[in-house]
N, C-alpha and C positions, 0 to 999 in steps of 0.2 A: 125422394131421397135427396138431401142437400149435397151439393158439391163440396168435397173436402179439400182444403188447401194444404193439408199436412204433406210435406215433402214434394209438393207440386212446384214446378219451375214457373215463376211468374215474371215476365218481362214488362217493365213499365217505362214508357218514355216520359221525360220531364219529371223525374222523381226527386229533384233536389228542392222543390218549392211547392207551396200550396197543396192542392188536392193530390198531386203526385207523391209528395213526401208523406202526406197523411196515409196514403195507400201503402207505401213502403213500410212505414212504422206499424200499421195495423196488421199487414199480412205477414211480416216477420214474427209478430206475436202469435200468429196462427200456425206457425211452423212451416211457412213456405220458404222456398229458396228464391231469392230475389235478384234480378238483374235490372239495373236502371241506367239511364243516360241523361245527360244535361249538357248545357254549354259552359257552365261555370265550374271549373276544376276545384276551386276552393270549397264550394258548397258540397260537391261530391265527396271531397276529402273529409269534411266535417261529418257527413252522413256515415262514412266508413268508420270514423272514430266513435260515433254514437252507437253503432252496431258492430263493434270490433270482434265480438265472439260469435257472430251469427253468419248465416249464409247470405252474403251480399256481394254482388259483383257490380262494379260501376265502370262506366266508360264515358269520356268526354266526347260528345257527338252533337251535331246539329241535324235535326231530322229533315230539314229542307235539302240536305245533301244526300243524294242516293248512296254514295260510297260510305258515308258515315252510318247510314241505316244498315247497310249490308254488314259493316264491321260489327255493329252492335249486336245484331241477330246472330252472326256467325260466332262471335266471342261468347255469347250466352250459351249457344249449343255446345261449343268446345268446353266451356267451364262446367256445365251441368249435364251434358249428354242429351239435351232436348229442350223443348218448350211445351208447357201445358196451357198457359194463359198468356195472352198478349193484351195489354191495356194501352191503347194509343191515347195518351193523356196530354202530351206536349202540345202547346198551342199559344197563339198570340192574338191579341185583339187590335182594334184601331178606333180612332175617333176623329172623323173629319167628314164634311159634306162632300158628296160626289163631285160637285163643280170645282172644289178646291183641292181635291186629292190627286197627288202625283201617282202615276201608274206604278211606280216602284213600290208604293205602299200596298197596293192591291196584289201585286205579284208576290211580295214577301209574305203577306198573310196567307195567300193561297198555297204557296210553297211549303210553309210550315204546317198549316192545319190540314190541308187536303193531301198534298203529295207526301208529307211525312207519314200520314196514316197509310197511304197506298204502299209506299216503299217498305215500311216495317212489316205490314201484313203480308205482302207478296213474298218477302224473303223468309218469313216464319211459317208460311201457309203449309208447306209440305210436312213440317214437324207437328204442327197443330192437328192436321188431319190424322196423322199416325196416332196421336194421343187422344183423339176425339175430344179435344180441348175447347177453349173459349177465346173468342176474339171480341174485344170491347173497343168502342170508339167513344171518347168523352166529347160529346157534341154540345149543343146549346139550344135554348128556346129559339135562338136566331136561325137554327136549322129548320124551323117550321114557319117562322114569321120574320120577314126582313125588317131590320131595325134601322131607323135613320141615324146617320152618323157612323154606321157600322156596316156599310154596304159590302165591303170586301170580306169582313168577318161573317156576315150573313151568307154570302155566296159560298164561302169555304165550308160552312157547316151544313148548308143545303147539299153541297156536293158530297160531304162525308156521309150524311144520312142516306142519300140515294145510292152511293157506292156500296155501303155496307148492307143495305136492303137487297141489292142485287146479289151480293156475295152470299148473304144468308140463304136466299132462295136457291142458289146454285148448290149449296152445301147441305140442304135439308136431309138428304139420305146418308150423310157421312157420319153423323153423331156429333159434329162440331156445332157449337152454339155461337151465333153472331148477335151482338147486342150493341145498341147505342144508347147513351145516357145523356140527359139534359138537366144539368144541376140547377139552372137558374142562377141568380146572382149569388156568388159564394165568396167569402173572404179569401183573397189570394193576391199574388203579386201581378196577376194578368192585366189589371187596369193600370197599374203604375208603369208597366212595360208596354202598354198599348201604343201603337204607332200613331203619330200625328200625320198631317197631310203630306209631310216630306219624308216619311218612312223613318222618323226618329222617335224613340220612346218619349212619351209625354211627361213621365216622371212623377205624375200625381194622379190621384183618382178623383173624378167628379162625383162619385157615388158615396153614400153613407155606409161605409164598410161595417160599422158596428151593428147595424140592423140586419146584416146578412147571415145566412147559414155559415157555420164554421167549416173549414176544410175537413176537419176530423169527423164531423157529423155527416158531411157529404160522402166521405170515404166509407163510412159504415153502411150507408144506403147502397152504394155501388157494390160493395162486397156481398151484401145480402142478396142483391139482384143477381149477381154472378152465381151465388150458391143455389138460387132457385131457377137458374138458367132461363131468365126472362128474355123477352124479345126487346123491349124498350123500358126505359125508366125516365119518368119526368118528375122532377122534384119541385116543391113549393106550390102552394095554392095558386099563386099568381101565374106561375108557369102553365099549370093545367088549364086555368081559365083563359089564358092568352091563346093557347092552341085550340081550345074549344070554340071560342068566339071567332078566331081567324078562319076556322074550317066552315062554320055554319053562317057567320055574319061578317064576311070579309070587309064590306064597306064600313061597318061600324068599327071593326078592328082598326082600320086605317085612321079613323078619327081619334080613337082612344090612344093609340100609339103615338100619333102626332102630338096630342095634348100632353102626354107623359114626358116626351123628350124635348119639347119646345116651349119657350115662353117668349111672348112678344116677337115671334118670328125667329128667335135665336135658339140654337141648339144648346141645351143646358145640361144634358146628361150623356 
């Protein structure tokens, strides 16, 4: 039996852009009561205008801040009376070689991607156990395979996968479903906001955005996986191949990944 979103309370971090916004739009159409947070007040205001006659609660919050996460979860519970689904979507990337990267870049990426997931999940956990609901982490192929130039991002997503896997195992007898999803490269603002070696947004994407899966299509896959209460979701053929090769032929994976991200010894992606 598919999980129904009708009148369910869904909390989504990072809902003003990219995959997060696509999830907000799609789940509102499915009759869910949405709460979302983001760092940009103007984008959240525009989101409210877009869905002015729907159940949508927004809060300006930085998920790297424990107090902000607590406020977001508590305000969601106060507004709707509980939480059925938590989608830890907020995240940030980076692009710099380890030898050049300031520690501030690594700390910021880990604070948002890993600790943001931990904070929001921990504060929402009691309510989600009550409702036998769903906890989702939007992870990455980088959570299975370390990517050059994205050492901090890879570390944070490995941490997210491991933490959620441990949590899933702890909650097996509670009726709660814990799932992590790996979208692969998806059109979003994450690469434009990716931090450079000095923890400053690089402001441009080195990737071919037009060839990637859209945020809307990615959101559809995530929603379907939640409905089916899946354990994991890996999107794109390339993503699945990368995980398979890395698991069974790791030395070959090293060479393939190196070739993909470097040209003449220089990081190109």
